[in-house]
PDB file of N, CA, C and O in Angstrom:
ATOM      1  N   MET A   1       0.817  -1.198   0.000  1.00  0.00           N
ATOM      2  CA  MET A   1       0.000   0.000   0.000  1.00  0.00           C
ATOM      3  C   MET A   1       0.858   1.258   0.000  1.00  0.00           C
ATOM      4  O   MET A   1       0.446   2.299  -0.512  1.00  0.00           O
ATOM      5  N   ASN A   2       2.043   1.158   0.571  1.00  0.00           N
ATOM      6  CA  ASN A   2       2.929   2.310   0.646  1.00  0.00           C
ATOM      7  C   ASN A   2       3.347   2.768  -0.746  1.00  0.00           C
ATOM      8  O   ASN A   2       3.465   3.968  -0.996  1.00  0.00           O
ATOM      9  N   GLU A   3       3.570   1.825  -1.646  1.00  0.00           N
ATOM     10  CA  GLU A   3       3.974   2.179  -3.001  1.00  0.00           C
ATOM     11  C   GLU A   3       2.852   2.901  -3.743  1.00  0.00           C
ATOM     12  O   GLU A   3       3.105   3.835  -4.503  1.00  0.00           O
ATOM     13  N   LEU A   4       1.621   2.470  -3.522  1.00  0.00           N
ATOM     14  CA  LEU A   4       0.480   3.114  -4.162  1.00  0.00           C
ATOM     15  C   LEU A   4       0.343   4.559  -3.687  1.00  0.00           C
ATOM     16  O   LEU A   4       0.043   5.440  -4.493  1.00  0.00           O
ATOM     17  N   GLY A   5       0.551   4.813  -2.423  1.00  0.00           N
ATOM     18  CA  GLY A   5       0.502   6.172  -1.887  1.00  0.00           C
ATOM     19  C   GLY A   5       1.578   7.053  -2.496  1.00  0.00           C
ATOM     20  O   GLY A   5       1.329   8.216  -2.813  1.00  0.00           O
ATOM     21  N   LEU A   6       2.769   6.504  -2.660  1.00  0.00           N
ATOM     22  CA  LEU A   6       3.868   7.248  -3.272  1.00  0.00           C
ATOM     23  C   LEU A   6       3.565   7.571  -4.732  1.00  0.00           C
ATOM     24  O   LEU A   6       3.836   8.675  -5.203  1.00  0.00           O
ATOM     25  N   VAL A   7       3.005   6.601  -5.435  1.00  0.00           N
ATOM     26  CA  VAL A   7       2.656   6.809  -6.838  1.00  0.00           C
ATOM     27  C   VAL A   7       1.592   7.913  -6.957  1.00  0.00           C
ATOM     28  O   VAL A   7       1.707   8.784  -7.819  1.00  0.00           O
ATOM     29  N   LEU A   8       0.592   7.883  -6.128  1.00  0.00           N
ATOM     30  CA  LEU A   8      -0.458   8.917  -6.161  1.00  0.00           C
ATOM     31  C   LEU A   8       0.107  10.286  -5.791  1.00  0.00           C
ATOM     32  O   LEU A   8      -0.294  11.302  -6.360  1.00  0.00           O
ATOM     33  N   GLN A   9       1.024  10.311  -4.855  1.00  0.00           N
ATOM     34  CA  GLN A   9       1.644  11.572  -4.454  1.00  0.00           C
ATOM     35  C   GLN A   9       2.455  12.170  -5.607  1.00  0.00           C
ATOM     36  O   GLN A   9       2.371  13.370  -5.869  1.00  0.00           O
ATOM     37  N   VAL A  10       3.226  11.347  -6.283  1.00  0.00           N
ATOM     38  CA  VAL A  10       4.018  11.821  -7.427  1.00  0.00           C
ATOM     39  C   VAL A  10       3.089  12.282  -8.547  1.00  0.00           C
ATOM     40  O   VAL A  10       3.359  13.290  -9.201  1.00  0.00           O
ATOM     41  N   LEU A  11       1.991  11.548  -8.773  1.00  0.00           N
ATOM     42  CA  LEU A  11       1.018  11.922  -9.797  1.00  0.00           C
ATOM     43  C   LEU A  11       0.415  13.286  -9.513  1.00  0.00           C
ATOM     44  O   LEU A  11       0.331  14.126 -10.409  1.00  0.00           O
ATOM     45  N   ILE A  12       0.003  13.510  -8.295  1.00  0.00           N
ATOM     46  CA  ILE A  12      -0.627  14.789  -7.936  1.00  0.00           C
ATOM     47  C   ILE A  12       0.382  15.927  -8.033  1.00  0.00           C
ATOM     48  O   ILE A  12       0.059  16.996  -8.551  1.00  0.00           O
ATOM     49  N   ILE A  13       1.598  15.711  -7.542  1.00  0.00           N
ATOM     50  CA  ILE A  13       2.626  16.755  -7.622  1.00  0.00           C
ATOM     51  C   ILE A  13       2.925  17.090  -9.083  1.00  0.00           C
ATOM     52  O   ILE A  13       3.067  18.263  -9.429  1.00  0.00           O
ATOM     53  N   GLY A  14       3.021  16.084  -9.935  1.00  0.00           N
ATOM     54  CA  GLY A  14       3.269  16.318 -11.353  1.00  0.00           C
ATOM     55  C   GLY A  14       2.146  17.095 -12.015  1.00  0.00           C
ATOM     56  O   GLY A  14       2.406  18.006 -12.801  1.00  0.00           O
ATOM     57  N   MET A  15       0.905  16.751 -11.712  1.00  0.00           N
ATOM     58  CA  MET A  15      -0.238  17.453 -12.302  1.00  0.00           C
ATOM     59  C   MET A  15      -0.288  18.905 -11.837  1.00  0.00           C
ATOM     60  O   MET A  15      -0.602  19.799 -12.624  1.00  0.00           O
ATOM     61  N   VAL A  16       0.018  19.144 -10.568  1.00  0.00           N
ATOM     62  CA  VAL A  16       0.025  20.517 -10.054  1.00  0.00           C
ATOM     63  C   VAL A  16       1.135  21.331 -10.723  1.00  0.00           C
ATOM     64  O   VAL A  16       0.930  22.496 -11.063  1.00  0.00           O
ATOM     65  N   MET A  17       2.292  20.730 -10.910  1.00  0.00           N
ATOM     66  CA  MET A  17       3.397  21.439 -11.559  1.00  0.00           C
ATOM     67  C   MET A  17       3.073  21.779 -13.012  1.00  0.00           C
ATOM     68  O   MET A  17       3.369  22.883 -13.469  1.00  0.00           O
ATOM     69  N   VAL A  18       2.467  20.839 -13.744  1.00  0.00           N
ATOM     70  CA  VAL A  18       2.087  21.105 -15.129  1.00  0.00           C
ATOM     71  C   VAL A  18       1.058  22.227 -15.178  1.00  0.00           C
ATOM     72  O   VAL A  18       1.163  23.123 -16.015  1.00  0.00           O
ATOM     73  N   PHE A  19       0.072  22.189 -14.299  1.00  0.00           N
ATOM     74  CA  PHE A  19      -0.942  23.244 -14.265  1.00  0.00           C
ATOM     75  C   PHE A  19      -0.305  24.597 -13.953  1.00  0.00           C
ATOM     76  O   PHE A  19      -0.654  25.600 -14.575  1.00  0.00           O
ATOM     77  N   ALA A  20       0.617  24.634 -13.004  1.00  0.00           N
ATOM     78  CA  ALA A  20       1.261  25.898 -12.635  1.00  0.00           C
ATOM     79  C   ALA A  20       2.088  26.454 -13.789  1.00  0.00           C
ATOM     80  O   ALA A  20       2.033  27.653 -14.064  1.00  0.00           O
ATOM     81  N   ILE A  21       2.844  25.612 -14.459  1.00  0.00           N
ATOM     82  CA  ILE A  21       3.684  26.085 -15.565  1.00  0.00           C
ATOM     83  C   ILE A  21       2.824  26.559 -16.729  1.00  0.00           C
ATOM     84  O   ILE A  21       3.113  27.596 -17.326  1.00  0.00           O
ATOM     85  N   LEU A  22       1.776  25.818 -17.060  1.00  0.00           N
ATOM     86  CA  LEU A  22       0.890  26.249 -18.147  1.00  0.00           C
ATOM     87  C   LEU A  22       0.179  27.554 -17.797  1.00  0.00           C
ATOM     88  O   LEU A  22      -0.026  28.399 -18.669  1.00  0.00           O
ATOM     89  N   SER A  23      -0.193  27.725 -16.545  1.00  0.00           N
ATOM     90  CA  SER A  23      -0.811  28.986 -16.120  1.00  0.00           C
ATOM     91  C   SER A  23       0.160  30.148 -16.295  1.00  0.00           C
ATOM     92  O   SER A  23      -0.232  31.224 -16.747  1.00  0.00           O
ATOM     93  N   LEU A  24       1.422  29.936 -15.939  1.00  0.00           N
ATOM     94  CA  LEU A  24       2.430  30.977 -16.136  1.00  0.00           C
ATOM     95  C   LEU A  24       2.605  31.316 -17.609  1.00  0.00           C
ATOM     96  O   LEU A  24       2.754  32.486 -17.959  1.00  0.00           O
ATOM     97  N   VAL A  25       2.588  30.312 -18.472  1.00  0.00           N
ATOM     98  CA  VAL A  25       2.726  30.548 -19.903  1.00  0.00           C
ATOM     99  C   VAL A  25       1.546  31.376 -20.421  1.00  0.00           C
ATOM    100  O   VAL A  25       1.743  32.326 -21.179  1.00  0.00           O
ATOM    101  N   VAL A  26       0.344  31.028 -20.023  1.00  0.00           N
ATOM    102  CA  VAL A  26      -0.848  31.758 -20.473  1.00  0.00           C
ATOM    103  C   VAL A  26      -0.825  33.192 -19.962  1.00  0.00           C
ATOM    104  O   VAL A  26      -1.067  34.122 -20.731  1.00  0.00           O
ATOM    105  N   LEU A  27      -0.543  33.383 -18.692  1.00  0.00           N
ATOM    106  CA  LEU A  27      -0.522  34.734 -18.124  1.00  0.00           C
ATOM    107  C   LEU A  27       0.575  35.590 -18.746  1.00  0.00           C
ATOM    108  O   LEU A  27       0.366  36.776 -19.000  1.00  0.00           O
ATOM    109  N   THR A  28       1.736  35.002 -18.990  1.00  0.00           N
ATOM    110  CA  THR A  28       2.820  35.741 -19.630  1.00  0.00           C
ATOM    111  C   THR A  28       2.441  36.132 -21.053  1.00  0.00           C
ATOM    112  O   THR A  28       2.736  37.245 -21.489  1.00  0.00           O
ATOM    113  N   GLY A  29       1.797  35.238 -21.770  1.00  0.00           N
ATOM    114  CA  GLY A  29       1.346  35.542 -23.126  1.00  0.00           C
ATOM    115  C   GLY A  29       0.324  36.657 -23.149  1.00  0.00           C
ATOM    116  O   GLY A  29       0.398  37.549 -23.995  1.00  0.00           O
ATOM    117  N   GLN A  30      -0.629  36.622 -22.233  1.00  0.00           N
ATOM    118  CA  GLN A  30      -1.638  37.681 -22.165  1.00  0.00           C
ATOM    119  C   GLN A  30      -1.003  39.022 -21.825  1.00  0.00           C
ATOM    120  O   GLN A  30      -1.373  40.049 -22.393  1.00  0.00           O
ATOM    121  N   MET A  31      -0.056  39.015 -20.906  1.00  0.00           N
ATOM    122  CA  MET A  31       0.620  40.253 -20.539  1.00  0.00           C
ATOM    123  C   MET A  31       1.413  40.803 -21.721  1.00  0.00           C
ATOM    124  O   MET A  31       1.408  42.011 -21.955  1.00  0.00           O
ATOM    125  N   LEU A  32       2.086  39.945 -22.458  1.00  0.00           N
ATOM    126  CA  LEU A  32       2.847  40.373 -23.625  1.00  0.00           C
ATOM    127  C   LEU A  32       1.927  40.964 -24.692  1.00  0.00           C
ATOM    128  O   LEU A  32       2.268  41.973 -25.310  1.00  0.00           O
ATOM    129  N   ILE A  33       0.787  40.359 -24.912  1.00  0.00           N
ATOM    130  CA  ILE A  33      -0.176  40.875 -25.887  1.00  0.00           C
ATOM    131  C   ILE A  33      -0.672  42.251 -25.463  1.00  0.00           C
ATOM    132  O   ILE A  33      -0.744  43.164 -26.285  1.00  0.00           O
ATOM    133  N   ARG A  34      -1.012  42.407 -24.204  1.00  0.00           N
ATOM    134  CA  ARG A  34      -1.510  43.701 -23.716  1.00  0.00           C
ATOM    135  C   ARG A  34      -0.446  44.791 -23.830  1.00  0.00           C
ATOM    136  O   ARG A  34      -0.749  45.911 -24.241  1.00  0.00           O
ATOM    137  N   LEU A  35       0.804  44.468 -23.465  1.00  0.00           N
ATOM    138  CA  LEU A  35       1.873  45.454 -23.573  1.00  0.00           C
ATOM    139  C   LEU A  35       2.133  45.832 -25.029  1.00  0.00           C
ATOM    140  O   LEU A  35       2.356  47.001 -25.342  1.00  0.00           O
ATOM    141  N   THR A  36       2.106  44.848 -25.907  1.00  0.00           N
ATOM    142  CA  THR A  36       2.327  45.119 -27.322  1.00  0.00           C
ATOM    143  C   THR A  36       1.221  45.994 -27.880  1.00  0.00           C
ATOM    144  O   THR A  36       1.496  46.949 -28.605  1.00  0.00           O
ATOM    145  N   ASN A  37      -0.015  45.687 -27.555  1.00  0.00           N
ATOM    146  CA  ASN A  37      -1.136  46.483 -28.053  1.00  0.00           C
ATOM    147  C   ASN A  37      -1.135  47.899 -27.472  1.00  0.00           C
ATOM    148  O   ASN A  37      -1.585  48.838 -28.128  1.00  0.00           O
ATOM    149  N   ARG A  38      -0.645  48.051 -26.274  1.00  0.00           N
ATOM    150  CA  ARG A  38      -0.640  49.377 -25.657  1.00  0.00           C
ATOM    151  C   ARG A  38       0.455  50.272 -26.223  1.00  0.00           C
ATOM    152  O   ARG A  38       0.220  51.449 -26.494  1.00  0.00           O
ATOM    153  N   PHE A  39       1.642  49.720 -26.400  1.00  0.00           N
ATOM    154  CA  PHE A  39       2.784  50.551 -26.774  1.00  0.00           C
ATOM    155  C   PHE A  39       3.144  50.505 -28.256  1.00  0.00           C
ATOM    156  O   PHE A  39       3.951  51.314 -28.713  1.00  0.00           O
ATOM    157  N   ALA A  40       2.570  49.586 -29.010  1.00  0.00           N
ATOM    158  CA  ALA A  40       2.873  49.511 -30.439  1.00  0.00           C
ATOM    159  C   ALA A  40       1.603  49.250 -31.242  1.00  0.00           C
ATOM    160  O   ALA A  40       1.513  48.236 -31.934  1.00  0.00           O
ATOM    161  N   PRO A  41       0.619  50.151 -31.164  1.00  0.00           N
ATOM    162  CA  PRO A  41      -0.605  49.916 -31.934  1.00  0.00           C
ATOM    163  C   PRO A  41      -0.357  50.097 -33.423  1.00  0.00           C
ATOM    164  O   PRO A  41       0.426  50.957 -33.825  1.00  0.00           O
ATOM    165  N   THR A  42      -1.013  49.298 -34.229  1.00  0.00           N
ATOM    166  CA  THR A  42      -0.892  49.416 -35.675  1.00  0.00           C
ATOM    167  C   THR A  42      -2.195  49.989 -36.229  1.00  0.00           C
ATOM    168  O   THR A  42      -3.279  49.589 -35.804  1.00  0.00           O
ATOM    169  N   PRO A  43      -2.096  50.916 -37.168  1.00  0.00           N
ATOM    170  CA  PRO A  43      -3.315  51.474 -37.744  1.00  0.00           C
ATOM    171  C   PRO A  43      -4.044  50.425 -38.577  1.00  0.00           C
ATOM    172  O   PRO A  43      -3.409  49.623 -39.263  1.00  0.00           O
ATOM    173  N   LEU A  44      -5.381  50.428 -38.519  1.00  0.00           N
ATOM    174  CA  LEU A  44      -6.173  49.444 -39.242  1.00  0.00           C
ATOM    175  C   LEU A  44      -6.279  49.781 -40.721  1.00  0.00           C
ATOM    176  O   LEU A  44      -6.142  48.899 -41.569  1.00  0.00           O
ATOM    177  N   ILE A  45      -6.521  51.035 -41.035  1.00  0.00           N
ATOM    178  CA  ILE A  45      -6.764  51.428 -42.422  1.00  0.00           C
ATOM    179  C   ILE A  45      -5.771  52.512 -42.825  1.00  0.00           C
ATOM    180  O   ILE A  45      -5.590  53.497 -42.109  1.00  0.00           O
ATOM    181  N   SER A  46      -5.137  52.327 -43.964  1.00  0.00           N
ATOM    182  CA  SER A  46      -4.286  53.364 -44.518  1.00  0.00           C
ATOM    183  C   SER A  46      -4.953  53.894 -45.778  1.00  0.00           C
ATOM    184  O   SER A  46      -5.793  53.209 -46.362  1.00  0.00           O
ATOM    185  N   LYS A  47      -4.608  55.059 -46.196  1.00  0.00           N
ATOM    186  CA  LYS A  47      -5.231  55.705 -47.349  1.00  0.00           C
ATOM    187  C   LYS A  47      -4.771  55.109 -48.678  1.00  0.00           C
ATOM    188  O   LYS A  47      -5.380  55.365 -49.717  1.00  0.00           O
ATOM    189  N   GLU A  48      -3.697  54.315 -48.648  1.00  0.00           N
ATOM    190  CA  GLU A  48      -3.087  53.849 -49.891  1.00  0.00           C
ATOM    191  C   GLU A  48      -3.888  52.744 -50.583  1.00  0.00           C
ATOM    192  O   GLU A  48      -3.982  52.738 -51.811  1.00  0.00           O
ATOM    193  N   ASN A  49      -4.456  51.829 -49.838  1.00  0.00           N
ATOM    194  CA  ASN A  49      -5.082  50.655 -50.434  1.00  0.00           C
ATOM    195  C   ASN A  49      -6.541  50.518 -49.998  1.00  0.00           C
ATOM    196  O   ASN A  49      -6.934  49.465 -49.497  1.00  0.00           O
ATOM    197  N   ASP A  50      -7.336  51.547 -50.177  1.00  0.00           N
ATOM    198  CA  ASP A  50      -8.718  51.516 -49.712  1.00  0.00           C
ATOM    199  C   ASP A  50      -9.536  50.415 -50.379  1.00  0.00           C
ATOM    200  O   ASP A  50     -10.348  49.775 -49.710  1.00  0.00           O
ATOM    201  N   ALA A  51      -9.347  50.175 -51.675  1.00  0.00           N
ATOM    202  CA  ALA A  51     -10.119  49.146 -52.377  1.00  0.00           C
ATOM    203  C   ALA A  51      -9.759  47.750 -51.869  1.00  0.00           C
ATOM    204  O   ALA A  51     -10.641  46.910 -51.691  1.00  0.00           O
ATOM    205  N   GLU A  52      -8.480  47.500 -51.638  1.00  0.00           N
ATOM    206  CA  GLU A  52      -8.061  46.192 -51.138  1.00  0.00           C
ATOM    207  C   GLU A  52      -8.572  45.958 -49.721  1.00  0.00           C
ATOM    208  O   GLU A  52      -9.006  44.855 -49.390  1.00  0.00           O
ATOM    209  N   ILE A  53      -8.523  46.973 -48.901  1.00  0.00           N
ATOM    210  CA  ILE A  53      -8.995  46.851 -47.524  1.00  0.00           C
ATOM    211  C   ILE A  53     -10.502  46.620 -47.504  1.00  0.00           C
ATOM    212  O   ILE A  53     -11.000  45.814 -46.717  1.00  0.00           O
ATOM    213  N   ALA A  54     -11.221  47.320 -48.363  1.00  0.00           N
ATOM    214  CA  ALA A  54     -12.667  47.119 -48.450  1.00  0.00           C
ATOM    215  C   ALA A  54     -12.985  45.690 -48.875  1.00  0.00           C
ATOM    216  O   ALA A  54     -13.942  45.097 -48.377  1.00  0.00           O
ATOM    217  N   ALA A  55     -12.204  45.134 -49.778  1.00  0.00           N
ATOM    218  CA  ALA A  55     -12.414  43.755 -50.213  1.00  0.00           C
ATOM    219  C   ALA A  55     -12.161  42.768 -49.074  1.00  0.00           C
ATOM    220  O   ALA A  55     -12.908  41.803 -48.916  1.00  0.00           O
ATOM    221  N   VAL A  56     -11.131  42.999 -48.292  1.00  0.00           N
ATOM    222  CA  VAL A  56     -10.824  42.124 -47.157  1.00  0.00           C
ATOM    223  C   VAL A  56     -11.936  42.203 -46.120  1.00  0.00           C
ATOM    224  O   VAL A  56     -12.369  41.178 -45.595  1.00  0.00           O
ATOM    225  N   ILE A  57     -12.399  43.403 -45.825  1.00  0.00           N
ATOM    226  CA  ILE A  57     -13.475  43.581 -44.846  1.00  0.00           C
ATOM    227  C   ILE A  57     -14.747  42.886 -45.322  1.00  0.00           C
ATOM    228  O   ILE A  57     -15.429  42.235 -44.531  1.00  0.00           O
ATOM    229  N   ALA A  58     -15.070  43.020 -46.599  1.00  0.00           N
ATOM    230  CA  ALA A  58     -16.268  42.375 -47.144  1.00  0.00           C
ATOM    231  C   ALA A  58     -16.134  40.858 -47.090  1.00  0.00           C
ATOM    232  O   ALA A  58     -17.100  40.168 -46.763  1.00  0.00           O
ATOM    233  N   ALA A  59     -14.956  40.326 -47.404  1.00  0.00           N
ATOM    234  CA  ALA A  59     -14.752  38.879 -47.370  1.00  0.00           C
ATOM    235  C   ALA A  59     -14.892  38.338 -45.947  1.00  0.00           C
ATOM    236  O   ALA A  59     -15.512  37.294 -45.743  1.00  0.00           O
ATOM    237  N   VAL A  60     -14.331  39.026 -44.977  1.00  0.00           N
ATOM    238  CA  VAL A  60     -14.449  38.590 -43.581  1.00  0.00           C
ATOM    239  C   VAL A  60     -15.905  38.652 -43.138  1.00  0.00           C
ATOM    240  O   VAL A  60     -16.373  37.772 -42.416  1.00  0.00           O
ATOM    241  N   ASP A  61     -16.616  39.677 -43.564  1.00  0.00           N
ATOM    242  CA  ASP A  61     -18.027  39.817 -43.208  1.00  0.00           C
ATOM    243  C   ASP A  61     -18.854  38.668 -43.773  1.00  0.00           C
ATOM    244  O   ASP A  61     -19.724  38.130 -43.088  1.00  0.00           O
ATOM    245  N   VAL A  62     -18.588  38.295 -45.008  1.00  0.00           N
ATOM    246  CA  VAL A  62     -19.346  37.210 -45.644  1.00  0.00           C
ATOM    247  C   VAL A  62     -18.992  35.864 -45.005  1.00  0.00           C
ATOM    248  O   VAL A  62     -19.883  35.068 -44.706  1.00  0.00           O
ATOM    249  N   ILE A  63     -17.716  35.610 -44.798  1.00  0.00           N
ATOM    250  CA  ILE A  63     -17.278  34.308 -44.282  1.00  0.00           C
ATOM    251  C   ILE A  63     -17.754  34.090 -42.850  1.00  0.00           C
ATOM    252  O   ILE A  63     -18.122  32.972 -42.488  1.00  0.00           O
ATOM    253  N   THR A  64     -17.754  35.138 -42.030  1.00  0.00           N
ATOM    254  CA  THR A  64     -18.111  34.978 -40.613  1.00  0.00           C
ATOM    255  C   THR A  64     -19.554  35.360 -40.315  1.00  0.00           C
ATOM    256  O   THR A  64     -19.944  35.435 -39.150  1.00  0.00           O
ATOM    257  N   ASP A  65     -20.346  35.601 -41.344  1.00  0.00           N
ATOM    258  CA  ASP A  65     -21.749  36.007 -41.171  1.00  0.00           C
ATOM    259  C   ASP A  65     -21.887  37.251 -40.309  1.00  0.00           C
ATOM    260  O   ASP A  65     -22.808  37.345 -39.498  1.00  0.00           O
ATOM    261  N   GLY A  66     -20.998  38.186 -40.473  1.00  0.00           N
ATOM    262  CA  GLY A  66     -21.062  39.451 -39.751  1.00  0.00           C
ATOM    263  C   GLY A  66     -20.565  39.391 -38.322  1.00  0.00           C
ATOM    264  O   GLY A  66     -20.635  40.394 -37.612  1.00  0.00           O
ATOM    265  N   LYS A  67     -20.060  38.241 -37.873  1.00  0.00           N
ATOM    266  CA  LYS A  67     -19.601  38.091 -36.491  1.00  0.00           C
ATOM    267  C   LYS A  67     -18.106  38.335 -36.333  1.00  0.00           C
ATOM    268  O   LYS A  67     -17.623  38.506 -35.214  1.00  0.00           O
ATOM    269  N   GLY A  68     -17.363  38.353 -37.451  1.00  0.00           N
ATOM    270  CA  GLY A  68     -15.922  38.530 -37.395  1.00  0.00           C
ATOM    271  C   GLY A  68     -15.546  39.988 -37.237  1.00  0.00           C
ATOM    272  O   GLY A  68     -16.272  40.883 -37.667  1.00  0.00           O
ATOM    273  N   GLN A  69     -14.411  40.211 -36.620  1.00  0.00           N
ATOM    274  CA  GLN A  69     -13.911  41.564 -36.423  1.00  0.00           C
ATOM    275  C   GLN A  69     -12.436  41.587 -36.787  1.00  0.00           C
ATOM    276  O   GLN A  69     -11.658  40.779 -36.280  1.00  0.00           O
ATOM    277  N   ILE A  70     -12.049  42.502 -37.657  1.00  0.00           N
ATOM    278  CA  ILE A  70     -10.663  42.636 -38.076  1.00  0.00           C
ATOM    279  C   ILE A  70      -9.965  43.571 -37.106  1.00  0.00           C
ATOM    280  O   ILE A  70     -10.399  44.704 -36.895  1.00  0.00           O
ATOM    281  N   GLU A  71      -8.880  43.089 -36.519  1.00  0.00           N
ATOM    282  CA  GLU A  71      -8.118  43.922 -35.602  1.00  0.00           C
ATOM    283  C   GLU A  71      -6.933  44.579 -36.280  1.00  0.00           C
ATOM    284  O   GLU A  71      -6.544  45.688 -35.911  1.00  0.00           O
ATOM    285  N   SER A  72      -6.353  43.908 -37.269  1.00  0.00           N
ATOM    286  CA  SER A  72      -5.245  44.514 -37.983  1.00  0.00           C
ATOM    287  C   SER A  72      -5.092  43.805 -39.320  1.00  0.00           C
ATOM    288  O   SER A  72      -5.466  42.644 -39.484  1.00  0.00           O
ATOM    289  N   ILE A  73      -4.532  44.537 -40.261  1.00  0.00           N
ATOM    290  CA  ILE A  73      -4.243  43.996 -41.578  1.00  0.00           C
ATOM    291  C   ILE A  73      -2.771  44.297 -41.859  1.00  0.00           C
ATOM    292  O   ILE A  73      -2.355  45.455 -41.882  1.00  0.00           O
ATOM    293  N   ASN A  74      -1.995  43.236 -42.073  1.00  0.00           N
ATOM    294  CA  ASN A  74      -0.576  43.383 -42.316  1.00  0.00           C
ATOM    295  C   ASN A  74      -0.214  42.700 -43.617  1.00  0.00           C
ATOM    296  O   ASN A  74      -0.643  41.574 -43.866  1.00  0.00           O
ATOM    297  N   LYS A  75       0.568  43.363 -44.447  1.00  0.00           N
ATOM    298  CA  LYS A  75       1.025  42.790 -45.704  1.00  0.00           C
ATOM    299  C   LYS A  75       2.261  41.942 -45.431  1.00  0.00           C
ATOM    300  O   LYS A  75       3.207  42.393 -44.785  1.00  0.00           O
ATOM    301  N   ILE A  76       2.242  40.712 -45.929  1.00  0.00           N
ATOM    302  CA  ILE A  76       3.373  39.815 -45.774  1.00  0.00           C
ATOM    303  C   ILE A  76       4.120  39.761 -47.086  1.00  0.00           C
ATOM    304  O   ILE A  76       3.538  39.449 -48.124  1.00  0.00           O
ATOM    305  N   ASN A  77       5.409  40.062 -47.047  1.00  0.00           N
ATOM    306  CA  ASN A  77       6.219  40.069 -48.266  1.00  0.00           C
ATOM    307  C   ASN A  77       6.662  38.695 -48.638  1.00  0.00           C
ATOM    308  O   ASN A  77       7.354  38.520 -49.641  1.00  0.00           O
TER     309      ASN A  77
END
């Protein structure tokens, strides 16, 4: 019976450690996102490509049935 108790103890300690580390990862990610959005905001619409931006907005609206929201549009080279 002593071995079973040790096994359960190791199992619980391992599960608590995994939960704690994953919680730290999630909280750190959320904090990084908030800091990035606060100090480095990107403009949504520029005057240069109004037709292309309108097309992207219309496509997102159609695909998501009006429930989607565009937060940023970035050109990838």
